[in-house]
N, CA, C, O and CB atoms as a CASP TS submission, in Angstrom:
PFRMAT TS
TARGET T0000
AUTHOR 0000-0000-0000
METHOD Language model
MODEL 1
PARENT N/A
ATOM      1  N   MET     1     -10.260   9.121  10.623  1.00  0.00           N
ATOM      2  CA  MET     1      -8.918   9.061  10.075  1.00  0.00           C
ATOM      3  C   MET     1      -7.948   8.605  11.156  1.00  0.00           C
ATOM      4  O   MET     1      -8.143   8.892  12.337  1.00  0.00           O
ATOM      5  CB  MET     1      -8.497  10.429   9.503  1.00  0.00           C
ATOM      6  N   SER     2      -6.940   7.919  10.761  1.00  0.00           N
ATOM      7  CA  SER     2      -5.947   7.404  11.674  1.00  0.00           C
ATOM      8  C   SER     2      -4.984   8.509  12.099  1.00  0.00           C
ATOM      9  O   SER     2      -4.356   9.149  11.256  1.00  0.00           O
ATOM     10  CB  SER     2      -5.188   6.249  11.034  1.00  0.00           C
ATOM     11  N   ARG     3      -4.868   8.730  13.397  1.00  0.00           N
ATOM     12  CA  ARG     3      -3.908   9.726  13.866  1.00  0.00           C
ATOM     13  C   ARG     3      -2.485   9.232  13.673  1.00  0.00           C
ATOM     14  O   ARG     3      -1.585  10.024  13.393  1.00  0.00           O
ATOM     15  CB  ARG     3      -4.156  10.062  15.338  1.00  0.00           C
ATOM     16  N   ILE     4      -2.278   7.947  13.819  1.00  0.00           N
ATOM     17  CA  ILE     4      -0.944   7.390  13.597  1.00  0.00           C
ATOM     18  C   ILE     4      -0.605   7.450  12.116  1.00  0.00           C
ATOM     19  O   ILE     4       0.541   7.716  11.754  1.00  0.00           O
ATOM     20  CB  ILE     4      -0.859   5.934  14.115  1.00  0.00           C
ATOM     21  N   GLY     5      -1.579   7.208  11.266  1.00  0.00           N
ATOM     22  CA  GLY     5      -1.345   7.246   9.830  1.00  0.00           C
ATOM     23  C   GLY     5      -0.972   8.625   9.319  1.00  0.00           C
ATOM     24  O   GLY     5      -0.320   8.747   8.282  1.00  0.00           O
ATOM     25  N   LYS     6      -1.378   9.661  10.033  1.00  0.00           N
ATOM     26  CA  LYS     6      -1.041  11.021   9.625  1.00  0.00           C
ATOM     27  C   LYS     6       0.418  11.358   9.879  1.00  0.00           C
ATOM     28  O   LYS     6       0.954  12.270   9.249  1.00  0.00           O
ATOM     29  CB  LYS     6      -1.919  12.008  10.345  1.00  0.00           C
ATOM     30  N   ARG     7       1.070  10.648  10.783  1.00  0.00           N
ATOM     31  CA  ARG     7       2.467  10.932  11.125  1.00  0.00           C
ATOM     32  C   ARG     7       3.398  10.475  10.017  1.00  0.00           C
ATOM     33  O   ARG     7       3.215   9.406   9.435  1.00  0.00           O
ATOM     34  CB  ARG     7       2.848  10.254  12.443  1.00  0.00           C
ATOM     35  N   ALA     8       4.385  11.286   9.739  1.00  0.00           N
ATOM     36  CA  ALA     8       5.422  10.894   8.779  1.00  0.00           C
ATOM     37  C   ALA     8       6.418   9.982   9.486  1.00  0.00           C
ATOM     38  O   ALA     8       6.609  10.085  10.698  1.00  0.00           O
ATOM     39  CB  ALA     8       6.144  12.148   8.175  1.00  0.00           C
ATOM     40  N   ILE     9       7.044   9.100   8.737  1.00  0.00           N
ATOM     41  CA  ILE     9       8.032   8.173   9.276  1.00  0.00           C
ATOM     42  C   ILE     9       9.402   8.783   9.039  1.00  0.00           C
ATOM     43  O   ILE     9       9.824   8.941   7.893  1.00  0.00           O
ATOM     44  CB  ILE     9       7.916   6.749   8.618  1.00  0.00           C
ATOM     45  N   ALA    10      10.092   9.125  10.105  1.00  0.00           N
ATOM     46  CA  ALA    10      11.418   9.724   9.990  1.00  0.00           C
ATOM     47  C   ALA    10      12.439   8.651   9.629  1.00  0.00           C
ATOM     48  O   ALA    10      12.429   7.556  10.192  1.00  0.00           O
ATOM     49  CB  ALA    10      11.817  10.434  11.305  1.00  0.00           C
ATOM     50  N   VAL    11      13.321   8.977   8.684  1.00  0.00           N
ATOM     51  CA  VAL    11      14.401   8.066   8.294  1.00  0.00           C
ATOM     52  C   VAL    11      15.640   8.498   9.077  1.00  0.00           C
ATOM     53  O   VAL    11      16.159   9.589   8.838  1.00  0.00           O
ATOM     54  CB  VAL    11      14.662   8.090   6.719  1.00  0.00           C
ATOM     55  N   PRO    12      16.134   7.662  10.016  1.00  0.00           N
ATOM     56  CA  PRO    12      17.270   8.059  10.837  1.00  0.00           C
ATOM     57  C   PRO    12      18.576   8.107  10.044  1.00  0.00           C
ATOM     58  O   PRO    12      18.665   7.570   8.940  1.00  0.00           O
ATOM     59  CB  PRO    12      17.416   7.108  12.003  1.00  0.00           C
ATOM     60  N   SER    13      19.574   8.749  10.615  1.00  0.00           N
ATOM     61  CA  SER    13      20.881   8.810   9.953  1.00  0.00           C
ATOM     62  C   SER    13      21.476   7.404   9.900  1.00  0.00           C
ATOM     63  O   SER    13      21.283   6.604  10.815  1.00  0.00           O
ATOM     64  CB  SER    13      21.847   9.794  10.698  1.00  0.00           C
ATOM     65  N   GLY    14      22.183   7.121   8.847  1.00  0.00           N
ATOM     66  CA  GLY    14      22.753   5.793   8.641  1.00  0.00           C
ATOM     67  C   GLY    14      21.810   4.832   7.946  1.00  0.00           C
ATOM     68  O   GLY    14      22.176   3.689   7.672  1.00  0.00           O
ATOM     69  N   VAL    15      20.612   5.278   7.662  1.00  0.00           N
ATOM     70  CA  VAL    15      19.609   4.456   6.987  1.00  0.00           C
ATOM     71  C   VAL    15      19.232   5.153   5.684  1.00  0.00           C
ATOM     72  O   VAL    15      19.006   6.363   5.655  1.00  0.00           O
ATOM     73  CB  VAL    15      18.344   4.226   7.895  1.00  0.00           C
ATOM     74  N   THR    16      19.168   4.367   4.603  1.00  0.00           N
ATOM     75  CA  THR    16      18.745   4.923   3.323  1.00  0.00           C
ATOM     76  C   THR    16      17.380   4.360   2.973  1.00  0.00           C
ATOM     77  O   THR    16      17.110   3.174   3.161  1.00  0.00           O
ATOM     78  CB  THR    16      19.775   4.612   2.205  1.00  0.00           C
ATOM     79  N   ALA    17      16.532   5.229   2.465  1.00  0.00           N
ATOM     80  CA  ALA    17      15.188   4.824   2.052  1.00  0.00           C
ATOM     81  C   ALA    17      15.003   5.221   0.602  1.00  0.00           C
ATOM     82  O   ALA    17      15.477   6.269   0.164  1.00  0.00           O
ATOM     83  CB  ALA    17      14.086   5.471   2.956  1.00  0.00           C
ATOM     84  N   ASN    18      14.308   4.370  -0.138  1.00  0.00           N
ATOM     85  CA  ASN    18      14.065   4.611  -1.545  1.00  0.00           C
ATOM     86  C   ASN    18      12.623   4.205  -1.856  1.00  0.00           C
ATOM     87  O   ASN    18      12.176   3.126  -1.466  1.00  0.00           O
ATOM     88  CB  ASN    18      15.084   3.830  -2.435  1.00  0.00           C
ATOM     89  N   VAL    19      11.911   5.068  -2.554  1.00  0.00           N
ATOM     90  CA  VAL    19      10.536   4.774  -2.947  1.00  0.00           C
ATOM     91  C   VAL    19      10.495   4.659  -4.464  1.00  0.00           C
ATOM     92  O   VAL    19      10.832   5.605  -5.176  1.00  0.00           O
ATOM     93  CB  VAL    19       9.544   5.873  -2.435  1.00  0.00           C
ATOM     94  N   GLU    20      10.080   3.499  -4.950  1.00  0.00           N
ATOM     95  CA  GLU    20       9.942   3.242  -6.387  1.00  0.00           C
ATOM     96  C   GLU    20       8.519   2.784  -6.639  1.00  0.00           C
ATOM     97  O   GLU    20       8.193   1.614  -6.439  1.00  0.00           O
ATOM     98  CB  GLU    20      10.978   2.172  -6.891  1.00  0.00           C
ATOM     99  N   GLY    21       7.672   3.702  -7.076  1.00  0.00           N
ATOM    100  CA  GLY    21       6.266   3.355  -7.282  1.00  0.00           C
ATOM    101  C   GLY    21       5.603   3.051  -5.958  1.00  0.00           C
ATOM    102  O   GLY    21       5.535   3.919  -5.088  1.00  0.00           O
ATOM    103  N   GLN    22       5.114   1.839  -5.789  1.00  0.00           N
ATOM    104  CA  GLN    22       4.469   1.428  -4.548  1.00  0.00           C
ATOM    105  C   GLN    22       5.409   0.615  -3.661  1.00  0.00           C
ATOM    106  O   GLN    22       4.979   0.082  -2.638  1.00  0.00           O
ATOM    107  CB  GLN    22       3.218   0.621  -4.854  1.00  0.00           C
ATOM    108  N   THR    23       6.670   0.513  -4.031  1.00  0.00           N
ATOM    109  CA  THR    23       7.632  -0.266  -3.257  1.00  0.00           C
ATOM    110  C   THR    23       8.543   0.659  -2.467  1.00  0.00           C
ATOM    111  O   THR    23       9.115   1.604  -3.009  1.00  0.00           O
ATOM    112  CB  THR    23       8.462  -1.176  -4.178  1.00  0.00           C
ATOM    113  N   VAL    24       8.666   0.373  -1.181  1.00  0.00           N
ATOM    114  CA  VAL    24       9.554   1.128  -0.303  1.00  0.00           C
ATOM    115  C   VAL    24      10.710   0.205   0.067  1.00  0.00           C
ATOM    116  O   VAL    24      10.497  -0.898   0.571  1.00  0.00           O
ATOM    117  CB  VAL    24       8.797   1.656   0.983  1.00  0.00           C
ATOM    118  N   LYS    25      11.939   0.664  -0.186  1.00  0.00           N
ATOM    119  CA  LYS    25      13.129  -0.111   0.149  1.00  0.00           C
ATOM    120  C   LYS    25      13.914   0.671   1.192  1.00  0.00           C
ATOM    121  O   LYS    25      14.197   1.856   1.018  1.00  0.00           O
ATOM    122  CB  LYS    25      14.005  -0.402  -1.121  1.00  0.00           C
ATOM    123  N   ILE    26      14.262  -0.015   2.284  1.00  0.00           N
ATOM    124  CA  ILE    26      15.003   0.601   3.371  1.00  0.00           C
ATOM    125  C   ILE    26      16.225  -0.255   3.651  1.00  0.00           C
ATOM    126  O   ILE    26      16.128  -1.477   3.758  1.00  0.00           O
ATOM    127  CB  ILE    26      14.120   0.760   4.647  1.00  0.00           C
ATOM    128  N   LYS    27      17.382   0.399   3.767  1.00  0.00           N
ATOM    129  CA  LYS    27      18.622  -0.316   4.024  1.00  0.00           C
ATOM    130  C   LYS    27      19.370   0.412   5.125  1.00  0.00           C
ATOM    131  O   LYS    27      19.527   1.632   5.088  1.00  0.00           O
ATOM    132  CB  LYS    27      19.490  -0.432   2.739  1.00  0.00           C
ATOM    133  N   GLY    28      19.833  -0.362   6.113  1.00  0.00           N
ATOM    134  CA  GLY    28      20.550   0.217   7.231  1.00  0.00           C
ATOM    135  C   GLY    28      21.636  -0.719   7.714  1.00  0.00           C
ATOM    136  O   GLY    28      21.896  -1.744   7.084  1.00  0.00           O
ATOM    137  N   PRO    29      22.272  -0.384   8.820  1.00  0.00           N
ATOM    138  CA  PRO    29      23.378  -1.195   9.317  1.00  0.00           C
ATOM    139  C   PRO    29      22.958  -2.588   9.789  1.00  0.00           C
ATOM    140  O   PRO    29      23.795  -3.488   9.861  1.00  0.00           O
ATOM    141  CB  PRO    29      24.053  -0.476  10.442  1.00  0.00           C
ATOM    142  N   LYS    30      21.699  -2.778  10.105  1.00  0.00           N
ATOM    143  CA  LYS    30      21.230  -4.081  10.591  1.00  0.00           C
ATOM    144  C   LYS    30      20.564  -4.925   9.515  1.00  0.00           C
ATOM    145  O   LYS    30      20.102  -6.032   9.796  1.00  0.00           O
ATOM    146  CB  LYS    30      20.269  -3.882  11.724  1.00  0.00           C
ATOM    147  N   GLY    31      20.507  -4.417   8.287  1.00  0.00           N
ATOM    148  CA  GLY    31      19.903  -5.202   7.215  1.00  0.00           C
ATOM    149  C   GLY    31      19.073  -4.349   6.283  1.00  0.00           C
ATOM    150  O   GLY    31      19.131  -3.120   6.314  1.00  0.00           O
ATOM    151  N   ALA    32      18.298  -5.026   5.453  1.00  0.00           N
ATOM    152  CA  ALA    32      17.474  -4.345   4.451  1.00  0.00           C
ATOM    153  C   ALA    32      16.046  -4.856   4.547  1.00  0.00           C
ATOM    154  O   ALA    32      15.793  -5.978   4.984  1.00  0.00           O
ATOM    155  CB  ALA    32      18.039  -4.561   3.019  1.00  0.00           C
ATOM    156  N   LEU    33      15.124  -4.006   4.129  1.00  0.00           N
ATOM    157  CA  LEU    33      13.711  -4.336   4.153  1.00  0.00           C
ATOM    158  C   LEU    33      13.059  -3.764   2.911  1.00  0.00           C
ATOM    159  O   LEU    33      13.391  -2.664   2.469  1.00  0.00           O
ATOM    160  CB  LEU    33      13.029  -3.801   5.435  1.00  0.00           C
ATOM    161  N   GLN    34      12.141  -4.512   2.362  1.00  0.00           N
ATOM    162  CA  GLN    34      11.401  -4.066   1.178  1.00  0.00           C
ATOM    163  C   GLN    34       9.941  -4.409   1.392  1.00  0.00           C
ATOM    164  O   GLN    34       9.605  -5.534   1.763  1.00  0.00           O
ATOM    165  CB  GLN    34      11.951  -4.728  -0.138  1.00  0.00           C
ATOM    166  N   VAL    35       9.069  -3.431   1.157  1.00  0.00           N
ATOM    167  CA  VAL    35       7.646  -3.664   1.325  1.00  0.00           C
ATOM    168  C   VAL    35       6.910  -3.033   0.148  1.00  0.00           C
ATOM    169  O   VAL    35       7.207  -1.909  -0.256  1.00  0.00           O
ATOM    170  CB  VAL    35       7.136  -3.089   2.680  1.00  0.00           C
ATOM    171  N   ALA    36       5.945  -3.774  -0.397  1.00  0.00           N
ATOM    172  CA  ALA    36       5.105  -3.271  -1.494  1.00  0.00           C
ATOM    173  C   ALA    36       3.768  -2.865  -0.900  1.00  0.00           C
ATOM    174  O   ALA    36       3.086  -3.671  -0.267  1.00  0.00           O
ATOM    175  CB  ALA    36       4.917  -4.350  -2.631  1.00  0.00           C
ATOM    176  N   LEU    37       3.402  -1.620  -1.109  1.00  0.00           N
ATOM    177  CA  LEU    37       2.157  -1.095  -0.568  1.00  0.00           C
ATOM    178  C   LEU    37       1.026  -1.220  -1.586  1.00  0.00           C
ATOM    179  O   LEU    37       1.263  -1.289  -2.791  1.00  0.00           O
ATOM    180  CB  LEU    37       2.333   0.365  -0.146  1.00  0.00           C
ATOM    181  N   HIS    38      -0.184  -1.247  -1.090  1.00  0.00           N
ATOM    182  CA  HIS    38      -1.372  -1.385  -1.925  1.00  0.00           C
ATOM    183  C   HIS    38      -1.567  -0.148  -2.794  1.00  0.00           C
ATOM    184  O   HIS    38      -1.130   0.945  -2.432  1.00  0.00           O
ATOM    185  CB  HIS    38      -2.613  -1.626  -1.057  1.00  0.00           C
ATOM    186  N   ASP    39      -2.216  -0.316  -3.929  1.00  0.00           N
ATOM    187  CA  ASP    39      -2.454   0.799  -4.852  1.00  0.00           C
ATOM    188  C   ASP    39      -3.411   1.856  -4.291  1.00  0.00           C
ATOM    189  O   ASP    39      -3.489   2.960  -4.830  1.00  0.00           O
ATOM    190  CB  ASP    39      -3.005   0.269  -6.156  1.00  0.00           C
ATOM    191  N   ASP    40      -4.131   1.535  -3.231  1.00  0.00           N
ATOM    192  CA  ASP    40      -5.065   2.495  -2.651  1.00  0.00           C
ATOM    193  C   ASP    40      -4.378   3.560  -1.804  1.00  0.00           C
ATOM    194  O   ASP    40      -5.029   4.510  -1.369  1.00  0.00           O
ATOM    195  CB  ASP    40      -6.080   1.770  -1.814  1.00  0.00           C
ATOM    196  N   VAL    41      -3.081   3.422  -1.563  1.00  0.00           N
ATOM    197  CA  VAL    41      -2.346   4.423  -0.796  1.00  0.00           C
ATOM    198  C   VAL    41      -1.231   5.019  -1.649  1.00  0.00           C
ATOM    199  O   VAL    41      -0.677   4.354  -2.524  1.00  0.00           O
ATOM    200  CB  VAL    41      -1.767   3.807   0.497  1.00  0.00           C
ATOM    201  N   ALA    42      -0.916   6.275  -1.379  1.00  0.00           N
ATOM    202  CA  ALA    42       0.179   6.966  -2.065  1.00  0.00           C
ATOM    203  C   ALA    42       1.332   7.094  -1.081  1.00  0.00           C
ATOM    204  O   ALA    42       1.129   7.470   0.074  1.00  0.00           O
ATOM    205  CB  ALA    42      -0.270   8.378  -2.603  1.00  0.00           C
ATOM    206  N   VAL    43       2.526   6.786  -1.528  1.00  0.00           N
ATOM    207  CA  VAL    43       3.707   6.873  -0.682  1.00  0.00           C
ATOM    208  C   VAL    43       4.728   7.784  -1.352  1.00  0.00           C
ATOM    209  O   VAL    43       4.928   7.727  -2.566  1.00  0.00           O
ATOM    210  CB  VAL    43       4.309   5.465  -0.413  1.00  0.00           C
ATOM    211  N   LYS    44       5.373   8.630  -0.541  1.00  0.00           N
ATOM    212  CA  LYS    44       6.418   9.494  -1.088  1.00  0.00           C
ATOM    213  C   LYS    44       7.479   9.744  -0.031  1.00  0.00           C
ATOM    214  O   LYS    44       7.202   9.747   1.168  1.00  0.00           O
ATOM    215  CB  LYS    44       5.827  10.830  -1.589  1.00  0.00           C
ATOM    216  N   LEU    45       8.689   9.953  -0.503  1.00  0.00           N
ATOM    217  CA  LEU    45       9.830  10.267   0.341  1.00  0.00           C
ATOM    218  C   LEU    45      10.089  11.755   0.199  1.00  0.00           C
ATOM    219  O   LEU    45      10.357  12.250  -0.896  1.00  0.00           O
ATOM    220  CB  LEU    45      11.096   9.419  -0.046  1.00  0.00           C
ATOM    221  N   ASP    46      10.006  12.462   1.316  1.00  0.00           N
ATOM    222  CA  ASP    46      10.113  13.914   1.266  1.00  0.00           C
ATOM    223  C   ASP    46      10.994  14.397   2.412  1.00  0.00           C
ATOM    224  O   ASP    46      10.614  14.293   3.578  1.00  0.00           O
ATOM    225  CB  ASP    46       8.713  14.574   1.333  1.00  0.00           C
ATOM    226  N   SER    47      12.154  14.919   2.086  1.00  0.00           N
ATOM    227  CA  SER    47      13.118  15.494   3.039  1.00  0.00           C
ATOM    228  C   SER    47      13.376  14.592   4.252  1.00  0.00           C
ATOM    229  O   SER    47      13.245  15.024   5.397  1.00  0.00           O
ATOM    230  CB  SER    47      12.619  16.846   3.517  1.00  0.00           C
ATOM    231  N   GLY    48      13.740  13.354   3.987  1.00  0.00           N
ATOM    232  CA  GLY    48      14.097  12.427   5.050  1.00  0.00           C
ATOM    233  C   GLY    48      12.917  11.837   5.800  1.00  0.00           C
ATOM    234  O   GLY    48      13.095  11.273   6.880  1.00  0.00           O
ATOM    235  N   GLN    49      11.717  11.955   5.250  1.00  0.00           N
ATOM    236  CA  GLN    49      10.539  11.384   5.878  1.00  0.00           C
ATOM    237  C   GLN    49       9.708  10.647   4.836  1.00  0.00           C
ATOM    238  O   GLN    49       9.586  11.092   3.695  1.00  0.00           O
ATOM    239  CB  GLN    49       9.702  12.479   6.569  1.00  0.00           C
ATOM    240  N   ILE    50       9.143   9.524   5.238  1.00  0.00           N
ATOM    241  CA  ILE    50       8.256   8.765   4.366  1.00  0.00           C
ATOM    242  C   ILE    50       6.832   9.121   4.749  1.00  0.00           C
ATOM    243  O   ILE    50       6.452   9.025   5.916  1.00  0.00           O
ATOM    244  CB  ILE    50       8.512   7.219   4.478  1.00  0.00           C
ATOM    245  N   LYS    51       6.045   9.531   3.765  1.00  0.00           N
ATOM    246  CA  LYS    51       4.656   9.914   4.009  1.00  0.00           C
ATOM    247  C   LYS    51       3.735   8.980   3.225  1.00  0.00           C
ATOM    248  O   LYS    51       3.929   8.752   2.031  1.00  0.00           O
ATOM    249  CB  LYS    51       4.406  11.402   3.610  1.00  0.00           C
ATOM    250  N   ILE    52       2.743   8.451   3.913  1.00  0.00           N
ATOM    251  CA  ILE    52       1.768   7.557   3.296  1.00  0.00           C
ATOM    252  C   ILE    52       0.392   8.166   3.482  1.00  0.00           C
ATOM    253  O   ILE    52       0.025   8.555   4.591  1.00  0.00           O
ATOM    254  CB  ILE    52       1.836   6.120   3.909  1.00  0.00           C
ATOM    255  N   GLU    53      -0.367   8.252   2.405  1.00  0.00           N
ATOM    256  CA  GLU    53      -1.702   8.844   2.448  1.00  0.00           C
ATOM    257  C   GLU    53      -2.655   8.004   1.613  1.00  0.00           C
ATOM    258  O   GLU    53      -2.242   7.401   0.622  1.00  0.00           O
ATOM    259  CB  GLU    53      -1.679  10.308   1.940  1.00  0.00           C
ATOM    260  N   PRO    54      -3.926   7.956   2.000  1.00  0.00           N
ATOM    261  CA  PRO    54      -4.895   7.249   1.160  1.00  0.00           C
ATOM    262  C   PRO    54      -5.149   8.040  -0.116  1.00  0.00           C
ATOM    263  O   PRO    54      -5.190   9.270  -0.090  1.00  0.00           O
ATOM    264  CB  PRO    54      -6.221   7.014   1.923  1.00  0.00           C
ATOM    265  N   ARG    55      -5.318   7.335  -1.235  1.00  0.00           N
ATOM    266  CA  ARG    55      -5.581   8.015  -2.510  1.00  0.00           C
ATOM    267  C   ARG    55      -7.012   8.538  -2.591  1.00  0.00           C
ATOM    268  O   ARG    55      -7.273   9.522  -3.283  1.00  0.00           O
ATOM    269  CB  ARG    55      -5.313   7.067  -3.677  1.00  0.00           C
ATOM    270  N   ALA    56      -7.935   7.891  -1.893  1.00  0.00           N
ATOM    271  CA  ALA    56      -9.346   8.289  -1.905  1.00  0.00           C
ATOM    272  C   ALA    56      -9.904   8.128  -0.497  1.00  0.00           C
ATOM    273  O   ALA    56      -9.278   7.492   0.351  1.00  0.00           O
ATOM    274  CB  ALA    56     -10.171   7.441  -2.934  1.00  0.00           C
ATOM    275  N   GLU    57     -11.049   8.687  -0.252  1.00  0.00           N
ATOM    276  CA  GLU    57     -11.683   8.584   1.061  1.00  0.00           C
ATOM    277  C   GLU    57     -12.666   7.412   1.101  1.00  0.00           C
ATOM    278  O   GLU    57     -13.801   7.560   1.554  1.00  0.00           O
ATOM    279  CB  GLU    57     -12.406   9.898   1.411  1.00  0.00           C
ATOM    280  N   THR    58     -12.229   6.266   0.632  1.00  0.00           N
ATOM    281  CA  THR    58     -13.069   5.073   0.684  1.00  0.00           C
ATOM    282  C   THR    58     -12.684   4.235   1.892  1.00  0.00           C
ATOM    283  O   THR    58     -11.601   4.395   2.455  1.00  0.00           O
ATOM    284  CB  THR    58     -12.940   4.247  -0.617  1.00  0.00           C
ATOM    285  N   LYS    59     -13.573   3.348   2.280  1.00  0.00           N
ATOM    286  CA  LYS    59     -13.302   2.472   3.421  1.00  0.00           C
ATOM    287  C   LYS    59     -12.092   1.574   3.142  1.00  0.00           C
ATOM    288  O   LYS    59     -11.269   1.334   4.026  1.00  0.00           O
ATOM    289  CB  LYS    59     -14.542   1.610   3.743  1.00  0.00           C
ATOM    290  N   ARG    60     -11.997   1.094   1.928  1.00  0.00           N
ATOM    291  CA  ARG    60     -10.888   0.219   1.550  1.00  0.00           C
ATOM    292  C   ARG    60      -9.552   0.964   1.595  1.00  0.00           C
ATOM    293  O   ARG    60      -8.558   0.418   2.076  1.00  0.00           O
ATOM    294  CB  ARG    60     -11.122  -0.356   0.148  1.00  0.00           C
ATOM    295  N   ALA    61      -9.520   2.193   1.103  1.00  0.00           N
ATOM    296  CA  ALA    61      -8.275   2.979   1.110  1.00  0.00           C
ATOM    297  C   ALA    61      -7.836   3.285   2.535  1.00  0.00           C
ATOM    298  O   ALA    61      -6.648   3.216   2.847  1.00  0.00           O
ATOM    299  CB  ALA    61      -8.458   4.293   0.323  1.00  0.00           C
ATOM    300  N   ARG    62      -8.789   3.622   3.400  1.00  0.00           N
ATOM    301  CA  ARG    62      -8.443   3.897   4.801  1.00  0.00           C
ATOM    302  C   ARG    62      -7.939   2.640   5.499  1.00  0.00           C
ATOM    303  O   ARG    62      -7.051   2.720   6.348  1.00  0.00           O
ATOM    304  CB  ARG    62      -9.656   4.463   5.553  1.00  0.00           C
ATOM    305  N   ALA    63      -8.494   1.482   5.153  1.00  0.00           N
ATOM    306  CA  ALA    63      -8.041   0.230   5.758  1.00  0.00           C
ATOM    307  C   ALA    63      -6.617  -0.103   5.325  1.00  0.00           C
ATOM    308  O   ALA    63      -5.829  -0.604   6.127  1.00  0.00           O
ATOM    309  CB  ALA    63      -8.987  -0.918   5.385  1.00  0.00           C
ATOM    310  N   GLN    64      -6.281   0.166   4.075  1.00  0.00           N
ATOM    311  CA  GLN    64      -4.925  -0.096   3.589  1.00  0.00           C
ATOM    312  C   GLN    64      -3.927   0.909   4.155  1.00  0.00           C
ATOM    313  O   GLN    64      -2.731   0.626   4.226  1.00  0.00           O
ATOM    314  CB  GLN    64      -4.892  -0.058   2.059  1.00  0.00           C
ATOM    315  N   TRP    65      -4.409   2.071   4.553  1.00  0.00           N
ATOM    316  CA  TRP    65      -3.575   3.132   5.093  1.00  0.00           C
ATOM    317  C   TRP    65      -3.177   2.857   6.538  1.00  0.00           C
ATOM    318  O   TRP    65      -2.223   3.454   7.038  1.00  0.00           O
ATOM    319  CB  TRP    65      -4.297   4.459   4.999  1.00  0.00           C
ATOM    320  N   ALA    66      -3.891   1.964   7.213  1.00  0.00           N
ATOM    321  CA  ALA    66      -3.640   1.675   8.624  1.00  0.00           C
ATOM    322  C   ALA    66      -2.212   1.179   8.817  1.00  0.00           C
ATOM    323  O   ALA    66      -1.683   0.471   7.960  1.00  0.00           O
ATOM    324  CB  ALA    66      -4.645   0.632   9.154  1.00  0.00           C
ATOM    325  N   PRO    67      -1.586   1.539   9.924  1.00  0.00           N
ATOM    326  CA  PRO    67      -0.187   1.160  10.160  1.00  0.00           C
ATOM    327  C   PRO    67      -0.025  -0.314  10.500  1.00  0.00           C
ATOM    328  O   PRO    67      -0.184  -0.714  11.654  1.00  0.00           O
ATOM    329  CB  PRO    67       0.391   1.996  11.277  1.00  0.00           C
ATOM    330  N   ARG    68       0.290  -1.115   9.498  1.00  0.00           N
ATOM    331  CA  ARG    68       0.534  -2.539   9.712  1.00  0.00           C
ATOM    332  C   ARG    68       1.912  -2.956   9.240  1.00  0.00           C
ATOM    333  O   ARG    68       2.286  -4.122   9.368  1.00  0.00           O
ATOM    334  CB  ARG    68      -0.516  -3.362   9.004  1.00  0.00           C
ATOM    335  N   ALA    69       2.658  -2.033   8.704  1.00  0.00           N
ATOM    336  CA  ALA    69       3.977  -2.368   8.182  1.00  0.00           C
ATOM    337  C   ALA    69       4.940  -2.647   9.332  1.00  0.00           C
ATOM    338  O   ALA    69       4.852  -1.996  10.373  1.00  0.00           O
ATOM    339  CB  ALA    69       4.516  -1.230   7.289  1.00  0.00           C
ATOM    340  N   PRO    70       5.856  -3.600   9.167  1.00  0.00           N
ATOM    341  CA  PRO    70       6.774  -3.948  10.262  1.00  0.00           C
ATOM    342  C   PRO    70       7.744  -2.823  10.612  1.00  0.00           C
ATOM    343  O   PRO    70       8.329  -2.844  11.694  1.00  0.00           O
ATOM    344  CB  PRO    70       7.559  -5.184   9.897  1.00  0.00           C
ATOM    345  N   TRP    71       7.930  -1.854   9.741  1.00  0.00           N
ATOM    346  CA  TRP    71       8.873  -0.767  10.016  1.00  0.00           C
ATOM    347  C   TRP    71       8.179   0.464  10.569  1.00  0.00           C
ATOM    348  O   TRP    71       8.825   1.496  10.752  1.00  0.00           O
ATOM    349  CB  TRP    71       9.630  -0.400   8.756  1.00  0.00           C
ATOM    350  N   TRP    72       6.861   0.386  10.845  1.00  0.00           N
ATOM    351  CA  TRP    72       6.120   1.538  11.349  1.00  0.00           C
ATOM    352  C   TRP    72       6.511   1.804  12.790  1.00  0.00           C
ATOM    353  O   TRP    72       6.556   0.863  13.582  1.00  0.00           O
ATOM    354  CB  TRP    72       4.598   1.312  11.233  1.00  0.00           C
ATOM    355  N   PRO    73       6.798   3.056  13.171  1.00  0.00           N
ATOM    356  CA  PRO    73       7.195   3.345  14.561  1.00  0.00           C
ATOM    357  C   PRO    73       6.033   3.163  15.523  1.00  0.00           C
ATOM    358  O   PRO    73       4.894   3.498  15.197  1.00  0.00           O
ATOM    359  CB  PRO    73       7.740   4.771  14.678  1.00  0.00           C
ATOM    360  N   THR    74       6.314   2.638  16.697  1.00  0.00           N
ATOM    361  CA  THR    74       5.266   2.434  17.704  1.00  0.00           C
ATOM    362  C   THR    74       5.388   3.436  18.818  1.00  0.00           C
ATOM    363  O   THR    74       4.590   3.417  19.755  1.00  0.00           O
ATOM    364  CB  THR    74       5.324   1.024  18.271  1.00  0.00           C
TER
END
């Protein structure tokens, strides 16, 4: 399992995040970003944090869960 994938993504102050199905929309003072995630992962916004988890323990789901999104913290 990915140790980085287990971390929740904190939404900083001044930035709004919205999760609609598999689409994550983020808007802040420097612009907006929208990313559609694969159906093999579940995404939810919970108390100012974005959490992404694989829906199943398959190789494909774990590969889609890997942190490749441009907004993922390094």
